[in-house]
N, C-alpha and C positions, 0 to 999 in steps of 0.2 A: 383523843383530843390532844393529850400531852405530847404524843409522838409527832403529831402534825406541827405543834408549836416548836418542838425541838428541831424538826427538819427545817422549818422556815427560818428559825434563828441561825441554824448551821449554814444554810445557804446565804443568809444575809452577811454572816461573818466572812464566808469565802468570797462573796462578791465584793464586799468592802475591801478585802485584802487585794483582790485583783485590780480594783480601781486605783488603790493607793500605789500598787506596784507598776501598773502599765498605763495609767492615766487615760488619755483619749484613745489610745490604741486598743482599749478593752473591747471595742465593738468588733475589731478584727478577729477576736477569739470566738465570737458567736455568730458572726454574719459574713457572708462572702463579700469581698471587696468589689466596689463598683468598678466597671471597666474604665480604665484611664484613657484620656484623650492623648493626642500627639504631644510629645516633648518638644518644647521650643527652645532653641539655643540662639544666643546673641553672639555674633562673631565680629570682632573689631579688626579691620584691616588697616593698613597704613599707606600703601603705595598704589594698590590696584583699584581701578574703577569697578563698580559693581558689574558692568557688562563683561568684564574679563574673568570674573569668578562665578558668575551665575550658572554657567554650564556645568562646572564641577559640583556646585551645590545641588543643582537639579539631579545630577546623576547619583549623588549621595542619598538624596531624599527618595529617589526611585528604589535604591537598594535598601533603604531603611525607612519604610513608609510611616513609621511611628515617630519620626524625628523631623522637625522643621527647623531650618536655619535662616536667621535674619542677619544679613550682612550690613555693616555700617563702616564706611571709610572714615578714618579719623584724620584730623589735621596733624601735621608733623610738629607744629609749634608746641613746645613744652609737653610732648607726648608722654614721656616717661613719668613725670610727676602727676600728670592728669590721670593716666590709667591706674597708677598705684593708689592715688587718693580714692578713686572710684571703687576699687576693689576693697580697700580697707574700710570704706563706708558701707560695704555690702550691697552696692548698687551697680557694680561694674559688669563687664561682659562675662560670658561663660568661657569663650576662647578669644585670645588676643595675640597680637604679634609682639615679640620681644627680641632685643638684640642679643647676640651670642655672648656678650661680655656682662650681661646684667644679672646673672644668677646670684651673686653676692647681695645685690640689692633687692631681689625678688623672691628669694627662696621661701620666706615666710608667707608669701602671698599665693603660692602655687599648690595645685593638687597634682601629685605625681601620678604617672601612668599606672593604672591597674595591671598587675602581672598577666591577667587573662586577656588583656587587650594588646599589650606590647611588652615583651621581655627584654632584658638587657642584652642577652645573647643575640636576639634578632636585631636589636638596635645597632649593635656593633657591626653586624654583617651588612646592614642596609646602608649606613651612612659613613662618610669619611671620618677618620679618627678625631678631627677637631670638633665634631659634633659631640662625641663622647666626652672629651675633656671640657667642653663648654657646658653641657647640660646634664651629665650624670654625676651624682654625688651621693655618697652613703648608700649605695645600692638602689637608688631611686632615679627615675627618668623624669626630668622636669619640663622638657620641651622637645619638639621634633622639628627639624628644618625641612621646608619644601623648596629651598634654594641653597646654593653655595656661592660665595663670592669672596673676593679678596683683592689685594694689590696685584696688578699686572703692569707690564711695561707697554705703554702706548708708544708707537713710533710713526713719524711722518715718513711715508714711503719715498716721496720725492726727494726730501732732504737726505735721507739715508743713501739712496741710489746716487745722489749728486756727489758724494764723497767716496763712492765705491765701497761703502761699508756693508757689513753683514750684521744680522741680529746678534747682539752680544749675549753670551751665556755666562760669562764671568765678569767680575767687577773690573779687572785690568782691561779686558776687551771693551767694556762699557766706557771707561775713562778715555781710552785711546780714540774711540769713534766719536764720543761726545765732544772732545776737544777739536777734532777735525771739522765737526759740523758747526762749531761756534764761529760766528762772523762778527768782527768788530770794526768800528771806525773811530774817528777822533772823539765822538760823543759817548762811546761805550759799546756795549753788546747790542747788535742789531738782530742777529739770529742766535738764539741760545741753543747750545748742544743738549743740555739737560737741566730740567727744573729741579735742582737739588741744592740744599745748603742753608736755607733760612727757615724761620717759622712764620715770618710776616707775609710772604707772598708765594709760598709753595703750598698748594692745596694737598691735603693728605700727607703732610710732612710727618705727622706723628705715627701714621701707619708705616711709613718708610723707615723711620727711626726704629720702630719696633722690629721691623724685618732685620735691620742691621744688627740690632742687639741680639736677636735670636741666632743670627748667623755667626756671631763671634763666639767661639767656644768658651765655656766657663763663665760667661756673664750671668749675673744674678739680677733679674729685673726688679726684684723686691729690695735689693741692696746695691744701688748703682754707684756708690762712691768708691770706685776701684780704678786702678790703672787701665785695666782692660776696657772698662766702659769709657774712660777718658779717651782711649784710642778711637773708639767708635765715634765719639763726639768730634774729635779732630778730623776724622775721615769725612763725616757728613758736612761739616762747615768748610772743609777744604775746597769744595766746589765753588766757594766764594772767595776764600782767603788765600788759597795757594795759587800763585801766578802760573805755575806749571800745568795746572788742570782747572783753571777758572772757566766755568761754563755758565755761571749764573750771577746775578747781582741783586742787591736789596732794592734797587731803584726800578727794577723791571715790573711790568704788570703781573697780575697773578698768573700762575703757571697754566691754569685752565684756559684763561683768555689768550695767553701767548700761543698755546697749542692750537686753539680754534683759529687764530689769525694766520697760522702757517709759519710762525716765527720760532717754533720750538721743536727740536728733533726728538728728544726723549721726554716722556711725561708719565709719572706714576699715578695710578688711580684705580679704584674698583671698576668693574666692567660697566656698571650702570651709567658712568659718565659718557659712554659712547653715544647714548641716546641724545644727551644734551649737545654733544659736539656735532652730531649729524644734523640736528635741527639748526644749530647756529651757523654751520658752514657745510651745506650739502655737497660741495665740491672738494672738500678736503680728502686727500688720499691717505688714509691711515689704517693701521691694523694693530693687533696686540700680540704680545709674546710673554712667556714666563719671565719672571724677574731674574736678574743676574744672581749668580751664586759666588760665595767666597771660597767654598771648598766643595769638592765632589763628594767628600765623606760626610758632610753635614748639610744636606739639602733642606732648605727651609723656605717656605713662602708665608705671607702674612694674611690670615683670614679675618674677614669681617662680614657677617651675614645675619639674617633674621630667621626666626623660627616661631612656631605656634605653640602657645602654652594654655593651660587651663587654670582658671581662677579657683582658689581654695573655697570661695563662697558660691561656686556654681551649685545649683540645686540638682543638676544632672551630670556629675563629673564623669561617669562611665560613658554616657552617650557623647559627651564633649570630647573625650579621648578617642572614641570611635571615629568621630569626625576628623580629628587631627590625624589619626592614622590613615584615613582615606585621603586627606589632602597630600600626604607624603607618599602615596602609592604611585606606581608607574603610570597607571591610568590617569590619575588626576594631574600629575605634574606635566605629562605630555599634552593633555587637553588644555591646560592653562598656558603652557608655552606656545602652543599653536594659536590660541586666541590672541595672546599678546603680540605675536609675530605678525599679525594682520595689521597692527597699528603702529609698530615700531620695529627697530632692527632685529630684536630678539626678545624672548621672554626671560623669566628668571632661570639662570643656569641650574640644571638638575642637581638636587642634593643626593640622589641615589647613585651609589657606585655602579650599579647595574646599567645605568644609562650613560655612563661616561663616554662610551664609544660613539654615541649618536651625535655628540657635539664636539668631539676632540679636534676635528678639522675645520671648525668654524673660524673665520678670520677675526672674530671679536671675542667669543666666549670659549673657544678651543683652549686658550691659555688658562682660563679659569678652572676648567675641569681637569686639565692636564696636571695642574698643581694640587688637585684635590688630596692626594695621599700625603702631602708634605706641609699642609697648612698648620700653623700654630697661631695662637692669638693671645692677646693680653689687653690691659686696660689703657691702650694707646690708640683706640679706634676713633676715627673722626666721623662726624655726621651721624651721631647716635641719637639725636633728638632728645637730649637729656634736659634741655633748658639751661639754666644758669648754674645748676649743681648736678653732681653725679660722679661716679667713680672715674669715668673717662675724662670728663670735662676738667675735673680738679687735678688729676695726675698730669694731664696734658699741659695745664697752665704752669706747673712747676718745671716741666721739661722745656717749655717755651722760654721761661726765664733763664734756664741754663744755656740754651742755644744763643739767646741774645747776649748773655754775658760773655760767652766764648767769642762771638763775632766782634764784641767790643774790645777784645784783647785780654780778657781775664783768663787765668789758668783753668783749663777744663776740669782738672781734679778738684780745684777749689770750688768751682761752680757746682760740681756734683754733690758736694757736701750739703748744700742747701736743697738740691733736688732730692737727695736721699731722705732728708728730714721730712720734706713734704710728702713724699711717696709713702713713708711709714705712717704718717699721720692719716693720710687718706685711706690706706689699706685697713688700718685699725678702725676707722670710722665705718667703713662699709662691709668689711669681712668679719668684724666682731661687734655687730650692732646690738643695742639693747633690745629686749623683747618688745614686739609690737603689741600694744594693748588691744584686747578684743572688744569690738563695739558692743555696747549694751543693747 
């Protein structure tokens, strides 16, 4: 009898220890787990209607029958703050779209790619270098792009042919042709050669400024109060202030509207603007080309694009990353491109280096993928849907003030002192943030 009591007491002590140590998981030690149902992932998109992505989702679900994906297209209004708030409250999506400049703001909110799903070595081979510099940090992959985009040179074919011009590959060629295309009368510029020089009526001016800063050797974008940066500011505003190469004016309509109306020869924008332009003026004869270069030794284009990321609060992060990996596969990118091309000029330009040759001769996105290997990017990206605050919005505002001061006659180097102070303040705010409190 004593032996039975001792055995029962011993088992009770052991069981009590296991309950204390493993809690609710104790049942797993003694019983087989119940079969799990399908994993459900919520995917927040931003630009694509559901009918354009449902084919890719269906194919993924076919290949992964234990995973179901629910797609929700989000409004672009205050998108960044909304998705970040949702994630930090623990109720956001599993997979969502983020801009390539957002890692400093989102790093604490992301679940990096598991090494058994996507390795850094594979990542570097799959995508253009700008994806690596945008989304890889500390040996971790935080997002993967299913598109590439950036600033390209739109040109009005008829205006260019009218002056016997050729597509410029250097800035001196660009200036020469743009001035020839500019038509004036007593009231001012009627046809503008190039929409460059202001912050008030040049769409994507900040991306263009970022391009020029990258192309100027030895410019430090973190510390812009230098003579070299002042030269870039003079060059940019010179398209308005320099009588010898004036192609633009502060009183003209916005550059996108001017291009749509057929009154602008050269226009800088990401490729997605082509869809709006074609809808607004179906008869406009336009194409795109790579951006002009300052030097053949320092070839740079300016990238601005979106990628898919996984929330740190996802209950199924590995499955979420399997879905992201599929979205960036050749199969999925080609499928979605074909679907989008049925309803507009083209789909999202391929993010994969292996697919570059399939688009390189396209009249609208050929320039985008041709520039793929030379894209660089910084926090001067326009149209990032950040709302009233964000790393791009705030840095762009300081640069806007610097351009306006220069146009008003201030010394560029003096204006850059204020820009530099604001840039430092913003970078400190977003790249050295206080820890985010964990929800209770």
